[in-house]
Every structure is written in C-alpha cells, then in structure tokens.
N, CA, C and O atoms as a Tinker XYZ file with bonds, in Angstrom:
   408  protein
     1  N      0.827000   -1.187000    0.000000    73     2
     2  CA     0.000000    0.000000    0.000000    64     1     3
     3  C      0.873000    1.253000    0.000000    63     2     4     5
     4  O      0.630000    2.187000   -0.765000    81     3
     5  N      1.877000    1.268000    0.850000    73     3     6
     6  CA     2.771000    2.420000    0.917000    64     5     7
     7  C      3.579000    2.534000   -0.372000    63     6     8     9
     8  O      3.787000    3.637000   -0.877000    81     7
     9  N      4.036000    1.398000   -0.909000    73     7    10
    10  CA     4.807000    1.416000   -2.151000    64     9    11
    11  C      3.965000    1.923000   -3.319000    63    10    12    13
    12  O      4.459000    2.655000   -4.177000    81    11
    13  N      2.709000    1.535000   -3.346000    73    11    14
    14  CA     1.830000    1.988000   -4.417000    64    13    15
    15  C      1.602000    3.493000   -4.316000    63    14    16    17
    16  O      1.566000    4.176000   -5.340000    81    15
    17  N      1.449000    4.017000   -3.121000    73    15    18
    18  CA     1.253000    5.453000   -2.921000    64    17    19
    19  C      2.497000    6.222000   -3.347000    63    18    20    21
    20  O      2.394000    7.292000   -3.946000    81    19
    21  N      3.689000    5.671000   -3.037000    73    19    22
    22  CA     4.930000    6.334000   -3.436000    64    21    23
    23  C      5.084000    6.323000   -4.958000    63    22    24    25
    24  O      5.487000    7.327000   -5.545000    81    23
    25  N      4.770000    5.211000   -5.590000    73    23    26
    26  CA     4.910000    5.135000   -7.050000    64    25    27
    27  C      3.901000    6.054000   -7.741000    63    26    28    29
    28  O      4.208000    6.638000   -8.780000    81    27
    29  N      2.704000    6.187000   -7.175000    73    27    30
    30  CA     1.721000    7.124000   -7.725000    64    29    31
    31  C      2.222000    8.562000   -7.590000    63    30    32    33
    32  O      2.029000    9.379000   -8.491000    81    31
    33  N      2.862000    8.867000   -6.469000    73    31    34
    34  CA     3.413000   10.209000   -6.245000    64    33    35
    35  C      4.545000   10.518000   -7.214000    63    34    36    37
    36  O      4.640000   11.632000   -7.729000    81    35
    37  N      5.403000    9.532000   -7.464000    73    35    38
    38  CA     6.516000    9.718000   -8.399000    64    37    39
    39  C      5.979000    9.901000   -9.818000    63    38    40    41
    40  O      6.450000   10.768000  -10.554000    81    39
    41  N      5.008000    9.097000  -10.196000    73    39    42
    42  CA     4.409000    9.214000  -11.529000    64    41    43
    43  C      3.741000   10.570000  -11.699000    63    42    44    45
    44  O      3.834000   11.186000  -12.761000    81    43
    45  N      3.076000   11.028000  -10.664000    73    43    46
    46  CA     2.429000   12.337000  -10.712000    64    45    47
    47  C      3.472000   13.447000  -10.847000    63    46    48    49
    48  O      3.277000   14.401000  -11.600000    81    47
    49  N      4.576000   13.316000  -10.117000    73    47    50
    50  CA     5.648000   14.308000  -10.180000    64    49    51
    51  C      6.273000   14.343000  -11.573000    63    50    52    53
    52  O      6.499000   15.418000  -12.130000    81    51
    53  N      6.550000   13.178000  -12.128000    73    51    54
    54  CA     7.150000   13.099000  -13.464000    64    53    55
    55  C      6.199000   13.686000  -14.504000    63    54    56    57
    56  O      6.625000   14.445000  -15.374000    81    55
    57  N      4.926000   13.344000  -14.421000    73    55    58
    58  CA     3.966000   13.850000  -15.410000    64    57    59
    59  C      3.768000   15.362000  -15.284000    63    58    60    61
    60  O      3.453000   16.021000  -16.274000    81    59
    61  N      3.943000   15.914000  -14.104000    73    59    62
    62  CA     3.799000   17.363000  -13.955000    64    61    63
    63  C      5.071000   18.104000  -14.378000    63    62    64    65
    64  O      4.996000   19.261000  -14.793000    81    63
    65  N      6.229000   17.459000  -14.279000    73    63    66
    66  CA     7.485000   18.103000  -14.677000    64    65    67
    67  C      7.807000   17.914000  -16.156000    63    66    68    69
    68  O      8.606000   18.667000  -16.713000    81    67
    69  N      7.204000   16.932000  -16.792000    73    67    70
    70  CA     7.502000   16.630000  -18.191000    64    69    71
    71  C      7.293000   17.828000  -19.126000    63    70    72    73
    72  O      8.150000   18.070000  -19.977000    81    71
    73  N      6.209000   18.580000  -19.012000    73    71    74
    74  CA     6.058000   19.751000  -19.901000    64    73    75
    75  C      7.184000   20.782000  -19.723000    63    74    76    77
    76  O      7.644000   21.371000  -20.701000    81    75
    77  N      7.620000   20.995000  -18.496000    73    75    78
    78  CA     8.705000   21.949000  -18.252000    64    77    79
    79  C     10.018000   21.457000  -18.855000    63    78    80    81
    80  O     10.787000   22.239000  -19.412000    81    79
    81  N     10.262000   20.172000  -18.740000    73    79    82
    82  CA    11.478000   19.589000  -19.316000    64    81    83
    83  C     11.444000   19.718000  -20.834000    63    82    84    85
    84  O     12.458000   20.042000  -21.452000    81    83
    85  N     10.300000   19.469000  -21.432000    73    83    86
    86  CA    10.165000   19.603000  -22.886000    64    85    87
    87  C     10.349000   21.051000  -23.338000    63    86    88    89
    88  O     10.987000   21.303000  -24.360000    81    87
    89  N      9.801000   21.996000  -22.591000    73    87    90
    90  CA     9.961000   23.413000  -22.930000    64    89    91
    91  C     11.430000   23.812000  -22.864000    63    90    92    93
    92  O     11.915000   24.527000  -23.741000    81    91
    93  N     12.136000   23.363000  -21.848000    73    91    94
    94  CA    13.562000   23.675000  -21.715000    64    93    95
    95  C     14.348000   23.063000  -22.868000    63    94    96    97
    96  O     15.245000   23.708000  -23.412000    81    95
    97  N     14.029000   21.845000  -23.243000    73    95    98
    98  CA    14.728000   21.187000  -24.357000    64    97    99
    99  C     14.478000   21.928000  -25.671000    63    98   100   101
   100  O     15.410000   22.142000  -26.446000    81    99
   101  N     13.245000   22.316000  -25.923000    73    99   102
   102  CA    12.918000   23.062000  -27.142000    64   101   103
   103  C     13.629000   24.412000  -27.137000    63   102   104   105
   104  O     14.186000   24.820000  -28.156000    81   103
   105  N     13.616000   25.099000  -26.017000    73   103   106
   106  CA    14.296000   26.389000  -25.879000    64   105   107
   107  C     15.776000   26.241000  -26.193000    63   106   108   109
   108  O     16.345000   27.079000  -26.893000    81   107
   109  N     16.402000   25.196000  -25.691000    73   107   110
   110  CA    17.830000   24.974000  -25.918000    64   109   111
   111  C     18.121000   24.746000  -27.398000    63   110   112   113
   112  O     19.017000   25.377000  -27.960000    81   111
   113  N     17.370000   23.852000  -28.030000    73   111   114
   114  CA    17.671000   23.491000  -29.415000    64   113   115
   115  C     17.231000   24.534000  -30.433000    63   114   116   117
   116  O     17.811000   24.603000  -31.517000    81   115
   117  N     16.231000   25.343000  -30.122000    73   115   118
   118  CA    15.771000   26.343000  -31.080000    64   117   119
   119  C     16.387000   27.721000  -30.874000    63   118   120   121
   120  O     16.439000   28.513000  -31.815000    81   119
   121  N     16.853000   28.024000  -29.668000    73   119   122
   122  CA    17.367000   29.367000  -29.398000    64   121   123
   123  C     18.831000   29.361000  -28.985000    63   122   124   125
   124  O     19.649000   30.016000  -29.630000    81   123
   125  N     19.173000   28.655000  -27.950000    73   123   126
   126  CA    20.529000   28.730000  -27.412000    64   125   127
   127  C     21.572000   28.098000  -28.321000    63   126   128   129
   128  O     22.633000   28.685000  -28.535000    81   127
   129  N     21.302000   26.943000  -28.848000    73   127   130
   130  CA    22.282000   26.231000  -29.684000    64   129   131
   131  C     22.631000   27.007000  -30.956000    63   130   132   133
   132  O     23.817000   27.158000  -31.253000    81   131
   133  N     21.654000   27.506000  -31.719000    73   131   134
   134  CA    22.000000   28.294000  -32.907000    64   133   135
   135  C     22.757000   29.582000  -32.572000    63   134   136   137
   136  O     23.632000   30.008000  -33.326000    81   135
   137  N     22.417000   30.197000  -31.442000    73   135   138
   138  CA    23.109000   31.421000  -31.043000    64   137   139
   139  C     24.573000   31.128000  -30.733000    63   138   140   141
   140  O     25.445000   31.911000  -31.108000    81   139
   141  N     24.857000   30.033000  -30.065000    73   139   142
   142  CA    26.242000   29.655000  -29.779000    64   141   143
   143  C     27.003000   29.390000  -31.070000    63   142   144   145
   144  O     28.176000   29.744000  -31.188000    81   143
   145  N     26.345000   28.774000  -32.024000    73   143   146
   146  CA    26.978000   28.487000  -33.317000    64   145   147
   147  C     27.329000   29.784000  -34.038000    63   146   148   149
   148  O     28.424000   29.909000  -34.586000    81   147
   149  N     26.402000   30.757000  -34.044000    73   147   150
   150  CA    26.670000   32.050000  -34.686000    64   149   151
   151  C     27.815000   32.780000  -33.998000    63   150   152   153
   152  O     28.636000   33.405000  -34.671000    81   151
   153  N     27.888000   32.713000  -32.667000    73   151   154
   154  CA    28.971000   33.368000  -31.939000    64   153   155
   155  C     30.319000   32.760000  -32.298000    63   154   156   157
   156  O     31.300000   33.487000  -32.452000    81   155
   157  N     30.385000   31.449000  -32.432000    73   155   158
   158  CA    31.638000   30.791000  -32.817000    64   157   159
   159  C     32.047000   31.186000  -34.229000    63   158   160   161
   160  O     33.223000   31.444000  -34.485000    81   159
   161  N     31.084000   31.235000  -35.152000    73   159   162
   162  CA    31.380000   31.627000  -36.529000    64   161   163
   163  C     31.872000   33.070000  -36.591000    63   162   164   165
   164  O     32.798000   33.380000  -37.342000    81   163
   165  N     31.258000   33.952000  -35.806000    73   163   166
   166  CA    31.672000   35.368000  -35.783000    64   165   167
   167  C     33.073000   35.509000  -35.211000    63   166   168   169
   168  O     33.882000   36.271000  -35.740000    81   167
   169  N     33.372000   34.782000  -34.133000    73   167   170
   170  CA    34.714000   34.832000  -33.544000    64   169   171
   171  C     35.752000   34.337000  -34.547000    63   170   172   173
   172  O     36.843000   34.900000  -34.648000    81   171
   173  N     35.414000   33.288000  -35.284000    73   171   174
   174  CA    36.325000   32.762000  -36.304000    64   173   175
   175  C     36.529000   33.787000  -37.416000    63   174   176   177
   176  O     37.649000   33.963000  -37.897000    81   175
   177  N     35.458000   34.464000  -37.827000    73   175   178
   178  CA    35.542000   35.504000  -38.846000    64   177   179
   179  C     36.464000   36.629000  -38.399000    63   178   180   181
   180  O     37.318000   37.073000  -39.167000    81   179
   181  N     36.301000   37.093000  -37.168000    73   179   182
   182  CA    37.112000   38.204000  -36.665000    64   181   183
   183  C     38.570000   37.809000  -36.487000    63   182   184   185
   184  O     39.459000   38.641000  -36.665000    81   183
   185  N     38.828000   36.558000  -36.140000    73   183   186
   186  CA    40.209000   36.091000  -36.012000    64   185   187
   187  C     40.890000   35.988000  -37.375000    63   186   188   189
   188  O     42.115000   36.076000  -37.468000    81   187
   189  N     40.100000   35.801000  -38.429000    73   187   190
   190  CA    40.654000   35.630000  -39.766000    64   189   191
   191  C     40.880000   36.925000  -40.529000    63   190   192   193
   192  O     41.298000   36.887000  -41.686000    81   191
   193  N     40.613000   38.070000  -39.911000    73   191   194
   194  CA    40.813000   39.351000  -40.585000    64   193   195
   195  C     42.305000   39.564000  -40.814000    63   194   196   197
   196  O     43.123000   39.388000  -39.912000    81   195
   197  N     42.639000   39.951000  -42.057000    73   195   198
   198  CA    44.047000   40.178000  -42.375000    64   197   199
   199  C     44.188000   41.436000  -43.226000    63   198   200   201
   200  O     43.205000   41.959000  -43.752000    81   199
   201  N     45.414000   41.907000  -43.352000    73   199   202
   202  CA    45.707000   43.108000  -44.123000    64   201   203
   203  C     45.252000   42.902000  -45.565000    63   202   204   205
   204  O     45.505000   41.858000  -46.166000    81   203
   205  N     44.579000   43.912000  -46.109000    73   203   206
   206  CA    44.101000   43.854000  -47.484000    64   205   207
   207  C     42.646000   43.437000  -47.616000    63   206   208   209
   208  O     42.064000   43.586000  -48.691000    81   207
   209  N     42.042000   42.918000  -46.549000    73   207   210
   210  CA    40.625000   42.531000  -46.601000    64   209   211
   211  C     39.750000   43.772000  -46.737000    63   210   212   213
   212  O     39.988000   44.790000  -46.086000    81   211
   213  N     38.744000   43.676000  -47.583000    73   211   214
   214  CA    37.753000   44.747000  -47.696000    64   213   215
   215  C     36.634000   44.411000  -46.719000    63   214   216   217
   216  O     36.106000   43.299000  -46.714000    81   215
   217  N     36.284000   45.394000  -45.890000    73   215   218
   218  CA    35.289000   45.158000  -44.844000    64   217   219
   219  C     34.184000   46.200000  -44.898000    63   218   220   221
   220  O     34.325000   47.262000  -45.505000    81   219
   221  N     33.093000   45.867000  -44.251000    73   219   222
   222  CA    32.019000   46.811000  -43.983000    64   221   223
   223  C     31.787000   46.763000  -42.481000    63   222   224   225
   224  O     31.555000   45.692000  -41.919000    81   223
   225  N     31.850000   47.917000  -41.832000    73   223   226
   226  CA    31.665000   47.948000  -40.383000    64   225   227
   227  C     30.184000   47.841000  -40.046000    63   226   228   229
   228  O     29.326000   47.953000  -40.921000    81   227
   229  N     29.900000   47.627000  -38.782000    73   227   230
   230  CA    28.505000   47.541000  -38.347000    64   229   231
   231  C     27.801000   48.884000  -38.509000    63   230   232   233
   232  O     26.571000   48.941000  -38.534000    81   231
   233  N     28.576000   49.968000  -38.620000    73   231   234
   234  CA    28.004000   51.292000  -38.855000    64   233   235
   235  C     27.826000   51.618000  -40.326000    63   234   236   237
   236  O     27.282000   52.668000  -40.666000    81   235
   237  N     28.286000   50.712000  -41.223000    73   235   238
   238  CA    28.100000   50.913000  -42.647000    64   237   239
   239  C     29.283000   51.530000  -43.370000    63   238   240   241
   240  O     29.169000   51.859000  -44.550000    81   239
   241  N     30.411000   51.695000  -42.704000    73   239   242
   242  CA    31.595000   52.272000  -43.335000    64   241   243
   243  C     32.328000   51.187000  -44.109000    63   242   244   245
   244  O     32.611000   50.115000  -43.574000    81   243
   245  N     32.635000   51.469000  -45.375000    73   243   246
   246  CA    33.384000   50.546000  -46.227000    64   245   247
   247  C     34.851000   50.938000  -46.177000    63   246   248   249
   248  O     35.182000   52.123000  -46.223000    81   247
   249  N     35.728000   49.953000  -46.084000    73   247   250
   250  CA    37.148000   50.249000  -46.053000    64   249   251
   251  C     37.990000   49.017000  -46.290000    63   250   252   253
   252  O     37.481000   47.913000  -46.483000    81   251
   253  N     39.307000   49.239000  -46.269000    73   251   254
   254  CA    40.281000   48.168000  -46.465000    64   253   255
   255  C     41.171000   48.095000  -45.237000    63   254   256   257
   256  O     41.649000   49.120000  -44.750000    81   255
   257  N     41.395000   46.895000  -44.739000    73   255   258
   258  CA    42.226000   46.705000  -43.551000    64   257   259
   259  C     43.679000   46.990000  -43.917000    63   258   260   261
   260  O     44.223000   46.394000  -44.848000    81   259
   261  N     44.301000   47.906000  -43.177000    73   259   262
   262  CA    45.699000   48.269000  -43.395000    64   261   263
   263  C     46.612000   47.637000  -42.349000    63   262   264   265
   264  O     47.803000   47.451000  -42.599000    81   263
   265  N     46.070000   47.310000  -41.192000    73   263   266
   266  CA    46.864000   46.701000  -40.138000    64   265   267
   267  C     45.971000   45.985000  -39.147000    63   266   268   269
   268  O     44.814000   46.358000  -38.955000    81   267
   269  N     46.519000   44.949000  -38.514000    73   267   270
   270  CA    45.743000   44.148000  -37.565000    64   269   271
   271  C     46.525000   44.022000  -36.267000    63   270   272   273
   272  O     47.712000   43.694000  -36.274000    81   271
   273  N     45.853000   44.286000  -35.154000    73   271   274
   274  CA    46.408000   44.056000  -33.824000    64   273   275
   275  C     45.516000   43.034000  -33.126000    63   274   276   277
   276  O     44.618000   42.463000  -33.744000    81   275
   277  N     45.764000   42.806000  -31.840000    73   275   278
   278  CA    44.986000   41.799000  -31.107000    64   277   279
   279  C     43.487000   42.083000  -31.135000    63   278   280   281
   280  O     42.698000   41.241000  -31.564000    81   279
   281  N     43.099000   43.270000  -30.677000    73   279   282
   282  CA    41.677000   43.596000  -30.566000    64   281   283
   283  C     41.238000   44.728000  -31.477000    63   282   284   285
   284  O     40.083000   45.149000  -31.418000    81   283
   285  N     42.131000   45.228000  -32.318000    73   283   286
   286  CA    41.776000   46.358000  -33.165000    64   285   287
   287  C     42.354000   46.197000  -34.566000    63   286   288   289
   288  O     43.241000   45.378000  -34.808000    81   287
   289  N     41.824000   47.002000  -35.474000    73   287   290
   290  CA    42.304000   47.019000  -36.853000    64   289   291
   291  C     42.447000   48.466000  -37.305000    63   290   292   293
   292  O     41.746000   49.352000  -36.818000    81   291
   293  N     43.360000   48.694000  -38.238000    73   291   294
   294  CA    43.526000   49.999000  -38.860000    64   293   295
   295  C     42.879000   49.899000  -40.232000    63   294   296   297
   296  O     43.286000   49.085000  -41.061000    81   295
   297  N     41.865000   50.734000  -40.471000    73   295   298
   298  CA    41.074000   50.639000  -41.692000    64   297   299
   299  C     41.239000   51.908000  -42.519000    63   298   300   301
   300  O     41.063000   53.018000  -42.017000    81   299
   301  N     41.578000   51.728000  -43.794000    73   299   302
   302  CA    41.673000   52.849000  -44.726000    64   301   303
   303  C     40.296000   53.036000  -45.341000    63   302   304   305
   304  O     39.780000   52.141000  -46.011000    81   303
   305  N     39.692000   54.219000  -45.109000    73   303   306
   306  CA    38.342000   54.464000  -45.615000    64   305   307
   307  C     38.328000   55.453000  -46.784000    63   306   308   309
   308  O     37.322000   55.574000  -47.484000    81   307
   309  N     39.449000   56.164000  -46.996000    73   307   310
   310  CA    39.595000   57.083000  -48.131000    64   309   311
   311  C     41.079000   57.369000  -48.289000    63   310   312   313
   312  O     41.886000   56.944000  -47.463000    81   311
   313  N     41.446000   58.093000  -49.353000    73   311   314
   314  CA    42.845000   58.457000  -49.533000    64   313   315
   315  C     43.315000   59.271000  -48.334000    63   314   316   317
   316  O     42.681000   60.257000  -47.958000    81   315
   317  N     44.411000   58.860000  -47.747000    73   315   318
   318  CA    45.024000   59.525000  -46.594000    64   317   319
   319  C     44.113000   59.577000  -45.368000    63   318   320   321
   320  O     44.318000   60.419000  -44.494000    81   319
   321  N     43.120000   58.704000  -45.285000    73   319   322
   322  CA    42.240000   58.646000  -44.110000    64   321   323
   323  C     42.232000   57.216000  -43.588000    63   322   324   325
   324  O     41.719000   56.303000  -44.236000    81   323
   325  N     42.811000   57.039000  -42.400000    73   323   326
   326  CA    42.833000   55.728000  -41.755000    64   325   327
   327  C     42.208000   55.859000  -40.377000    63   326   328   329
   328  O     42.415000   56.849000  -39.675000    81   327
   329  N     41.446000   54.850000  -40.005000    73   327   330
   330  CA    40.748000   54.859000  -38.725000    64   329   331
   331  C     41.094000   53.585000  -37.979000    63   330   332   333
   332  O     41.060000   52.492000  -38.543000    81   331
   333  N     41.430000   53.736000  -36.697000    73   331   334
   334  CA    41.671000   52.569000  -35.850000    64   333   335
   335  C     40.361000   52.242000  -35.139000    63   334   336   337
   336  O     39.750000   53.108000  -34.511000    81   335
   337  N     39.935000   50.974000  -35.245000    73   335   338
   338  CA    38.677000   50.581000  -34.605000    64   337   339
   339  C     38.787000   49.174000  -34.032000    63   338   340   341
   340  O     39.672000   48.403000  -34.402000    81   339
   341  N     37.883000   48.861000  -33.136000    73   339   342
   342  CA    37.829000   47.522000  -32.547000    64   341   343
   343  C     37.424000   46.508000  -33.610000    63   342   344   345
   344  O     36.678000   46.823000  -34.536000    81   343
   345  N     37.927000   45.293000  -33.460000    73   343   346
   346  CA    37.523000   44.216000  -34.374000    64   345   347
   347  C     36.022000   43.954000  -34.274000    63   346   348   349
   348  O     35.388000   43.551000  -35.250000    81   347
   349  N     35.466000   44.183000  -33.099000    73   347   350
   350  CA    34.038000   43.927000  -32.894000    64   349   351
   351  C     33.167000   44.820000  -33.777000    63   350   352   353
   352  O     31.997000   44.509000  -34.000000    81   351
   353  N     33.725000   45.935000  -34.286000    73   351   354
   354  CA    32.965000   46.841000  -35.144000    64   353   355
   355  C     32.848000   46.324000  -36.571000    63   354   356   357
   356  O     32.093000   46.883000  -37.366000    81   355
   357  N     33.581000   45.269000  -36.909000    73   355   358
   358  CA    33.518000   44.716000  -38.260000    64   357   359
   359  C     32.200000   43.965000  -38.429000    63   358   360   361
   360  O     31.883000   43.056000  -37.662000    81   359
   361  N     31.446000   44.361000  -39.443000    73   359   362
   362  CA    30.178000   43.690000  -39.725000    64   361   363
   363  C     30.375000   42.493000  -40.628000    63   362   364   365
   364  O     29.955000   41.383000  -40.302000    81   363
   365  N     31.020000   42.720000  -41.775000    73   363   366
   366  CA    31.276000   41.640000  -42.723000    64   365   367
   367  C     32.610000   41.861000  -43.417000    63   366   368   369
   368  O     33.122000   42.979000  -43.478000    81   367
   369  N     33.153000   40.784000  -43.931000    73   367   370
   370  CA    34.323000   40.855000  -44.793000    64   369   371
   371  C     33.792000   40.635000  -46.201000    63   370   372   373
   372  O     33.223000   39.585000  -46.498000    81   371
   373  N     33.976000   41.624000  -47.068000    73   371   374
   374  CA    33.329000   41.619000  -48.376000    64   373   375
   375  C     33.713000   40.405000  -49.209000    63   374   376   377
   376  O     32.830000   39.782000  -49.800000    81   375
   377  N     34.968000   40.047000  -49.281000    73   375   378
   378  CA    35.391000   38.909000  -50.094000    64   377   379
   379  C     34.765000   37.604000  -49.647000    63   378   380   381
   380  O     34.433000   36.761000  -50.481000    81   379
   381  N     34.598000   37.422000  -48.350000    73   379   382
   382  CA    34.023000   36.172000  -47.840000    64   381   383
   383  C     32.544000   36.064000  -48.160000    63   382   384   385
   384  O     32.065000   34.977000  -48.485000    81   383
   385  N     31.812000   37.163000  -48.077000    73   383   386
   386  CA    30.381000   37.096000  -48.363000    64   385   387
   387  C     30.142000   36.915000  -49.851000    63   386   388   389
   388  O     29.175000   36.258000  -50.236000    81   387
   389  N     31.003000   37.484000  -50.710000    73   387   390
   390  CA    30.862000   37.291000  -52.155000    64   389   391
   391  C     31.125000   35.847000  -52.540000    63   390   392   393
   392  O     30.437000   35.306000  -53.406000    81   391
   393  N     32.115000   35.209000  -51.909000    73   391   394
   394  CA    32.430000   33.818000  -52.205000    64   393   395
   395  C     31.289000   32.903000  -51.793000    63   394   396   397
   396  O     31.019000   31.903000  -52.458000    81   395
   397  N     30.616000   33.243000  -50.694000    73   395   398
   398  CA    29.512000   32.422000  -50.218000    64   397   399
   399  C     28.309000   32.465000  -51.153000    63   398   400   401
   400  O     27.526000   31.516000  -51.188000    81   399
   401  N     28.146000   33.561000  -51.918000    73   399   402
   402  CA    27.007000   33.703000  -52.818000    64   401   403
   403  C     27.212000   32.970000  -54.132000    63   402   404   405
   404  O     26.240000   32.647000  -54.814000    81   403
   405  N     28.467000   32.700000  -54.503000    73   403   406
   406  CA    28.757000   32.051000  -55.789000    64   405   407
   407  C     28.505000   30.570000  -55.741000    63   406   408
   408  O     28.700000   29.878000  -56.740000    81   407
C-alpha cells in the first residue's frame, strides 16, 4: 500500500514536470544552440581578418584593412584617411560574403 502510494506520487511528479522539461529542451535546441553556433562563426571571422581585406563595419563604413592588432584594426576608408577601430565593429568581410554567394 505504501509502495503503491509512493509510485503514484513519483508518476504524478514526473507527469507534472515533463512539460517543463520539454519546454527547456525546445528552448535549448531552437534558441541557445543556434546562437552559440553564430557566436563561434563570428569569432572565427574576426580572427581571420588580415591586411588587405575589404570590410564593412557595423556602422556601414566601407574600407580596407591596413593593419591588424589583437583587438583592433587599422582601416583605410579614403585616400590619406585611416581609422583605428575595434575588431568587434567589423560587420562583414566583403570577399568572404561574395564567395559564399557564388
């Protein structure tokens, strides 16, 4: 009698927690996992920036990378105009996005 009451309680607990477990699993696979993948791809993109790459910043400025440091890049945006900016400001590398479209 006591064992049956305990097993009924466990079954009730599992059946009440199952929807929450499913919601957490769906949340992980639909939101968190793809976001982690995008972050890894972006970090790889920023690590691959090299001199001569044509870039577009997140602010929309087009330029060519003239120098690369650990966390920053020197970008030529016009004749005799160079700007030092954080790597995080890079939106896209033009050559890489063109290759992906072909």
